[in-house]
Short mmCIF file of the C-alpha atoms (twelve columns), coordinates in Angstrom:
data_MODEL
# 
_entry.id   MODEL 
# 
loop_
_atom_site.group_PDB 
_atom_site.id 
_atom_site.type_symbol 
_atom_site.label_atom_id 
_atom_site.label_alt_id 
_atom_site.label_comp_id 
_atom_site.label_asym_id 
_atom_site.label_seq_id 
_atom_site.Cartn_x 
_atom_site.Cartn_y 
_atom_site.Cartn_z 
_atom_site.pdbx_PDB_model_num 
ATOM 1   C CA . MET A 1   41.641 188.198 -153.299 1 
ATOM 2   C CA . GLY A 2   39.218 185.362 -153.876 1 
ATOM 3   C CA . PRO A 3   39.322 181.743 -154.926 1 
ATOM 4   C CA . HIS A 4   42.159 180.162 -156.848 1 
ATOM 5   C CA . ASN A 5   42.477 181.064 -160.481 1 
ATOM 6   C CA . PRO A 6   44.215 178.273 -162.417 1 
ATOM 7   C CA . GLY A 7   46.331 180.845 -164.263 1 
ATOM 8   C CA . MET A 8   48.007 182.214 -161.126 1 
ATOM 9   C CA . ASP A 9   51.762 182.002 -160.928 1 
ATOM 10  C CA . LYS A 10  53.705 181.071 -157.817 1 
ATOM 11  C CA . VAL A 11  54.451 184.668 -156.792 1 
ATOM 12  C CA . THR A 12  50.763 185.581 -156.968 1 
ATOM 13  C CA . LEU A 13  49.853 182.509 -154.911 1 
ATOM 14  C CA . LEU A 14  52.447 183.402 -152.268 1 
ATOM 15  C CA . ASN A 15  50.997 186.928 -152.163 1 
ATOM 16  C CA . GLU A 16  47.506 185.442 -151.719 1 
ATOM 17  C CA . ILE A 17  48.797 183.364 -148.823 1 
ATOM 18  C CA . ARG A 18  50.405 186.412 -147.192 1 
ATOM 19  C CA . TYR A 19  47.147 188.336 -147.624 1 
ATOM 20  C CA . ALA A 20  45.141 185.517 -145.996 1 
ATOM 21  C CA . GLU A 21  47.649 185.350 -143.148 1 
ATOM 22  C CA . ARG A 22  47.470 189.107 -142.565 1 
ATOM 23  C CA . LEU A 23  43.666 189.091 -142.674 1 
ATOM 24  C CA . CYS A 24  43.582 186.385 -139.996 1 
ATOM 25  C CA . GLN A 25  46.071 188.332 -137.864 1 
ATOM 26  C CA . ARG A 26  44.004 191.526 -138.120 1 
ATOM 27  C CA . THR A 27  40.777 189.669 -137.357 1 
ATOM 28  C CA . ALA A 28  42.304 187.967 -134.312 1 
ATOM 29  C CA . ARG A 29  43.626 191.281 -133.007 1 
ATOM 30  C CA . LEU A 30  40.206 192.910 -133.425 1 
ATOM 31  C CA . TYR A 31  38.524 190.115 -131.472 1 
ATOM 32  C CA . ARG A 32  41.147 190.347 -128.700 1 
ATOM 33  C CA . HIS A 33  40.382 194.061 -128.369 1 
ATOM 34  C CA . VAL A 34  36.632 193.336 -128.281 1 
ATOM 35  C CA . GLN A 35  37.291 190.724 -125.581 1 
ATOM 36  C CA . ALA A 36  39.281 193.196 -123.492 1 
ATOM 37  C CA . LEU A 37  36.594 195.865 -123.861 1 
ATOM 38  C CA . THR A 38  33.715 193.573 -122.921 1 
ATOM 39  C CA . VAL A 39  35.542 192.177 -119.897 1 
ATOM 40  C CA . PHE A 40  36.548 195.653 -118.722 1 
ATOM 41  C CA . MET A 41  33.029 197.048 -119.107 1 
ATOM 42  C CA . THR A 42  31.550 194.002 -117.350 1 
ATOM 43  C CA . VAL A 43  33.891 194.591 -114.398 1 
ATOM 44  C CA . VAL A 44  32.973 198.290 -114.360 1 
ATOM 45  C CA . GLY A 45  29.296 197.348 -114.401 1 
ATOM 46  C CA . GLY A 46  29.771 194.841 -111.615 1 
ATOM 47  C CA . SER A 47  31.532 197.482 -109.548 1 
ATOM 48  C CA . GLY A 48  28.548 199.774 -110.046 1 
ATOM 49  C CA . VAL A 49  26.205 197.055 -108.835 1 
ATOM 50  C CA . ILE A 50  28.367 196.367 -105.781 1 
ATOM 51  C CA . SER A 51  28.338 200.074 -105.022 1 
ATOM 52  C CA . SER A 52  24.710 199.602 -103.983 1 
ATOM 53  C CA . LEU A 53  26.058 198.248 -100.698 1 
ATOM 54  C CA . SER A 54  27.152 201.758 -99.845  1 
ATOM 55  C CA . GLY A 55  24.432 204.230 -98.997  1 
ATOM 56  C CA . ALA A 56  26.562 207.117 -100.269 1 
ATOM 57  C CA . VAL A 57  26.320 206.182 -103.945 1 
ATOM 58  C CA . PRO A 58  23.379 207.486 -105.988 1 
ATOM 59  C CA . VAL A 59  20.872 204.896 -107.203 1 
ATOM 60  C CA . TRP A 60  21.508 205.781 -110.856 1 
ATOM 61  C CA . VAL A 61  25.126 204.550 -110.503 1 
ATOM 62  C CA . THR A 62  23.893 201.157 -109.338 1 
ATOM 63  C CA . MET A 63  21.316 200.979 -112.111 1 
ATOM 64  C CA . ALA A 64  23.824 202.023 -114.775 1 
ATOM 65  C CA . GLY A 65  26.228 199.416 -113.426 1 
ATOM 66  C CA . GLY A 66  23.546 196.767 -113.744 1 
ATOM 67  C CA . VAL A 67  22.887 197.751 -117.332 1 
ATOM 68  C CA . PHE A 68  26.611 197.685 -118.179 1 
ATOM 69  C CA . LEU A 69  27.004 194.316 -116.483 1 
ATOM 70  C CA . ALA A 70  24.067 192.833 -118.377 1 
ATOM 71  C CA . VAL A 71  24.826 194.319 -121.798 1 
ATOM 72  C CA . PHE A 72  28.570 193.725 -121.930 1 
ATOM 73  C CA . GLY A 73  28.360 190.366 -120.167 1 
ATOM 74  C CA . ALA A 74  25.758 189.210 -122.696 1 
ATOM 75  C CA . ALA A 75  27.810 190.580 -125.586 1 
ATOM 76  C CA . ASN A 76  30.857 188.683 -124.373 1 
ATOM 77  C CA . LEU A 77  28.866 185.462 -124.120 1 
ATOM 78  C CA . ALA A 78  27.135 185.920 -127.470 1 
ATOM 79  C CA . ILE A 79  30.119 187.064 -129.536 1 
ATOM 80  C CA . ARG A 80  32.705 184.863 -127.795 1 
ATOM 81  C CA . PRO A 81  35.580 187.043 -129.020 1 
ATOM 82  C CA . ALA A 82  38.308 185.029 -127.288 1 
ATOM 83  C CA . ASP A 83  37.271 181.868 -129.159 1 
ATOM 84  C CA . LYS A 84  37.171 183.724 -132.479 1 
ATOM 85  C CA . ALA A 85  40.579 185.299 -131.846 1 
ATOM 86  C CA . ALA A 86  42.075 181.891 -131.062 1 
ATOM 87  C CA . ALA A 87  40.584 180.346 -134.215 1 
ATOM 88  C CA . ASN A 88  41.976 183.176 -136.359 1 
ATOM 89  C CA . ASP A 89  45.388 182.809 -134.708 1 
ATOM 90  C CA . VAL A 90  45.385 179.120 -135.695 1 
ATOM 91  C CA . ASP A 91  44.469 180.078 -139.284 1 
ATOM 92  C CA . ALA A 92  47.227 182.703 -139.394 1 
ATOM 93  C CA . LYS A 93  49.802 180.140 -138.249 1 
ATOM 94  C CA . ARG A 94  48.564 177.660 -140.857 1 
ATOM 95  C CA . TYR A 95  48.996 180.267 -143.606 1 
ATOM 96  C CA . ALA A 96  52.440 181.229 -142.301 1 
ATOM 97  C CA . GLN A 97  53.507 177.585 -142.437 1 
ATOM 98  C CA . LEU A 98  52.063 177.262 -145.934 1 
ATOM 99  C CA . ARG A 99  53.900 180.390 -147.052 1 
ATOM 100 C CA . THR A 100 57.187 178.942 -145.795 1 
ATOM 101 C CA . ALA A 101 56.549 175.494 -147.287 1 
ATOM 102 C CA . GLY A 102 55.288 177.085 -150.505 1 
ATOM 103 C CA . GLN A 103 58.742 178.394 -151.343 1 
ATOM 104 C CA . SER A 104 59.728 174.875 -152.396 1 
ATOM 105 C CA . MET A 105 56.422 173.885 -154.047 1 
ATOM 106 C CA . ALA A 106 55.423 174.058 -157.689 1 
ATOM 107 C CA . ALA A 107 52.615 176.514 -158.532 1 
ATOM 108 C CA . ASP A 108 49.977 173.797 -159.058 1 
ATOM 109 C CA . GLU A 109 50.888 172.092 -155.787 1 
ATOM 110 C CA . LEU A 110 50.823 175.427 -153.962 1 
ATOM 111 C CA . ALA A 111 47.423 176.305 -155.442 1 
ATOM 112 C CA . LEU A 112 46.034 172.985 -154.230 1 
ATOM 113 C CA . ALA A 113 47.474 173.511 -150.743 1 
ATOM 114 C CA . LEU A 114 46.032 177.042 -150.607 1 
ATOM 115 C CA . ASN A 115 42.573 175.812 -151.581 1 
ATOM 116 C CA . LYS A 116 42.796 173.111 -148.914 1 
ATOM 117 C CA . ALA A 117 43.832 175.691 -146.288 1 
ATOM 118 C CA . ARG A 118 40.876 177.913 -147.226 1 
ATOM 119 C CA . GLU A 119 38.394 175.076 -146.641 1 
ATOM 120 C CA . SER A 120 38.784 175.278 -142.885 1 
ATOM 121 C CA . ASP A 121 39.033 179.072 -142.532 1 
ATOM 122 C CA . THR A 122 37.086 180.736 -139.768 1 
ATOM 123 C CA . ALA A 123 34.856 183.661 -140.637 1 
ATOM 124 C CA . GLU A 124 36.624 186.976 -141.083 1 
ATOM 125 C CA . VAL A 125 35.367 190.500 -140.623 1 
ATOM 126 C CA . ASP A 126 34.779 191.634 -144.218 1 
ATOM 127 C CA . ALA A 127 35.593 195.256 -143.440 1 
ATOM 128 C CA . LEU A 128 39.150 194.156 -142.594 1 
ATOM 129 C CA . ARG A 129 39.817 192.758 -146.080 1 
ATOM 130 C CA . ASP A 130 40.927 196.075 -147.609 1 
ATOM 131 C CA . ILE A 131 42.943 196.893 -144.487 1 
ATOM 132 C CA . ALA A 132 44.822 193.589 -144.714 1 
ATOM 133 C CA . TYR A 133 45.330 194.113 -148.456 1 
ATOM 134 C CA . ASN A 134 46.838 197.558 -147.806 1 
ATOM 135 C CA . ASP A 135 49.124 196.029 -145.160 1 
ATOM 136 C CA . VAL A 136 50.438 193.484 -147.649 1 
ATOM 137 C CA . VAL A 137 51.019 195.942 -150.504 1 
ATOM 138 C CA . ALA A 138 52.860 198.205 -148.051 1 
ATOM 139 C CA . GLU A 139 55.027 195.244 -146.955 1 
ATOM 140 C CA . TYR A 140 55.924 194.633 -150.593 1 
ATOM 141 C CA . GLY A 141 56.807 198.295 -151.126 1 
ATOM 142 C CA . ARG A 142 53.836 199.091 -153.354 1 
ATOM 143 C CA . PRO A 143 51.853 201.742 -151.428 1 
ATOM 144 C CA . GLU A 144 50.454 203.101 -154.708 1 
ATOM 145 C CA . ALA A 145 48.443 199.852 -155.032 1 
ATOM 146 C CA . ALA A 146 46.639 200.497 -151.733 1 
ATOM 147 C CA . VAL A 147 42.879 200.899 -151.876 1 
ATOM 148 C CA . PRO A 148 41.180 203.888 -150.226 1 
ATOM 149 C CA . LEU A 149 39.569 203.067 -146.886 1 
ATOM 150 C CA . THR A 150 36.230 204.289 -145.602 1 
ATOM 151 C CA . LEU A 151 36.001 206.021 -142.243 1 
ATOM 152 C CA . HIS A 152 34.601 202.804 -140.756 1 
ATOM 153 C CA . GLN A 153 37.560 200.816 -142.115 1 
ATOM 154 C CA . LYS A 154 40.034 203.361 -140.783 1 
ATOM 155 C CA . PHE A 155 38.454 203.028 -137.330 1 
ATOM 156 C CA . LEU A 156 38.597 199.212 -137.514 1 
ATOM 157 C CA . GLY A 157 42.168 199.435 -138.751 1 
ATOM 158 C CA . ALA A 158 43.101 201.384 -135.648 1 
ATOM 159 C CA . LEU A 159 41.457 198.734 -133.453 1 
ATOM 160 C CA . ALA A 160 42.868 195.780 -135.329 1 
# 
């Protein structure tokens, strides 16, 4: 939905805030699922490595376990999905508080508060923007305003 336009009315600003809140919620949920996947696959890989203690397990199982352990462990360390999920949860709560407080603010005051809230936003997953937008228009009972999603976005929408 983009940066503040001075001509926006209060209803539009409140919709922008709800959109930002929903985008943060979707992004946090996606990162929590990535965290769960990487931890699970790291444990599976570690189990494969430990299976080398048994002579009855083929060598390829141990080697595959080592690869899983290394790849998913490194991905978890590099991506740090739990940290990103927590940061997006904080942003979502900030937008929810702003949306509540915004009910009693004038449009100019609300626009200023929204711009201030955006200054400290964490990075979002761009592919989730249309998904979050569709969530918000559905909440407001305007499904005809939804944008078509690509296959990739549909997949991410299922994860997030």
